[in-house]
Structure formats: structure tokens, C-alpha cells
C-alpha positions as CSV (number, residue, x, y, z in Angstrom):
1,M,-11.2,46.8,43.9
2,S,-7.6,46.0,44.9
3,V,-6.0,44.0,47.7
4,Y,-2.6,44.3,49.2
5,I,-1.1,41.0,50.6
6,D,1.7,41.1,53.1
7,G,1.3,38.1,55.3
8,D,2.7,34.6,55.8
9,H,5.4,34.3,53.2
10,S,5.4,30.5,53.0
11,Y,4.0,28.9,49.9
12,V,1.0,27.4,51.8
13,G,0.3,30.8,53.5
14,V,0.5,32.7,50.2
15,K,-1.8,30.2,48.5
16,E,-4.4,30.7,51.3
17,D,-4.1,34.5,50.8
18,V,-4.5,34.1,47.0
19,N,-7.7,32.0,47.4
20,L,-9.2,34.6,49.8
21,A,-8.3,37.5,47.5
22,K,-9.7,35.7,44.5
23,A,-13.0,35.3,46.2
24,K,-13.2,39.1,47.0
25,I,-11.7,40.7,43.9
26,T,-13.9,41.7,40.9
27,D,-13.0,41.3,37.2
28,N,-10.0,43.5,36.3
29,G,-9.3,44.0,40.1
30,V,-5.7,44.1,41.3
31,V,-3.9,42.1,43.9
32,V,-0.5,43.4,45.1
33,F,1.9,41.0,46.7
34,N,4.6,42.1,49.0
35,D,8.0,40.4,49.1
36,Y,8.0,38.8,45.6
37,I,11.3,37.1,46.3
38,I,12.4,33.5,46.4
39,F,14.8,33.7,49.3
40,D,15.1,36.1,52.2
41,Y,18.9,36.4,52.5
42,A,18.6,38.6,55.6
43,N,16.9,35.9,57.6
44,G,17.8,32.8,55.7
45,V,14.2,31.8,54.9
46,T,12.8,30.5,51.6
47,Y,9.6,32.4,50.5
48,G,6.7,30.9,48.5
49,V,5.5,34.2,47.1
50,V,7.1,33.8,43.6
51,R,5.8,30.3,43.2
52,A,2.3,31.1,44.3
53,V,2.0,34.3,42.2
54,N,3.6,32.6,39.1
55,E,1.1,29.8,39.4
56,L,-1.8,32.4,39.4
57,L,-0.3,34.0,36.3
58,I,0.2,30.8,34.4
59,N,-2.8,28.7,35.5
60,E,-5.5,31.4,35.7
61,D,-4.4,33.9,33.1
62,W,-3.9,36.8,35.5
63,R,-1.6,39.5,34.1
64,V,1.2,41.5,35.7
65,C,0.2,45.2,35.8
66,G,2.9,46.6,38.1
67,F,6.3,45.8,39.7
68,A,8.0,47.9,42.4
69,L,11.7,47.4,42.9
70,C,13.2,47.6,46.4
71,R,16.9,48.2,47.3
72,G,17.0,44.8,49.1
73,M,15.0,43.1,46.3
74,F,12.0,42.6,48.5
75,C,9.8,43.8,45.6
76,D,6.1,44.1,45.2
77,I,4.2,42.7,42.2
78,A,0.7,43.8,41.1
79,V,-1.5,41.4,39.1
80,R,-4.8,42.0,37.5
81,K,-7.7,39.5,37.4
82,P,-8.9,38.7,33.9
83,G,-12.4,39.4,32.7
84,G,-14.7,42.3,32.1
85,P,-14.0,45.2,29.7
86,S,-10.3,46.1,29.0
87,L,-9.0,49.1,30.8
């Protein structure tokens, strides 16, 4: 199972999305986050996506399994939930 998250880009909003996705995703499932960027220079807004995703990677042992570059650096990052047999 995989989940694509493109919602509220604030840290609090992304953390809520992370917690919802974690409850739904199975072992070795993938969550893809849109706009993995610290600052939206086009709109002058700070995003919390990098902080929330990095906390998931560091604190819960999730692993990066994909990264998509975008011309404006509004990149996507895919992370895999630990557990189950290796792929």
C-alpha cells in the first residue's frame, strides 16, 4: 500500500498527515510527500514538510526509497515503512 500526501504544508499539518498515514500503511508500505522543501520562495511561506519527514526517518527508522526533482525544487520524497520481509 502507498499513500501520497499533498495537503497542509505547515509542520503541524504534515505531522497530522504523517500520523494518519502511519495508521493506514502496512509494513514496507510507501508514503510519498509532495513539496519536500523548507521555504516556498514563490509565496514567501515556510514549509514544515522537511522537518516532519526527517523526524520520521530519524526517529522511526523509515527509509528514503525515492526522490523526484522538480525544476522549482518543489520535490517529492518517498519513504518506506520498516518491517516485514525485505523487498
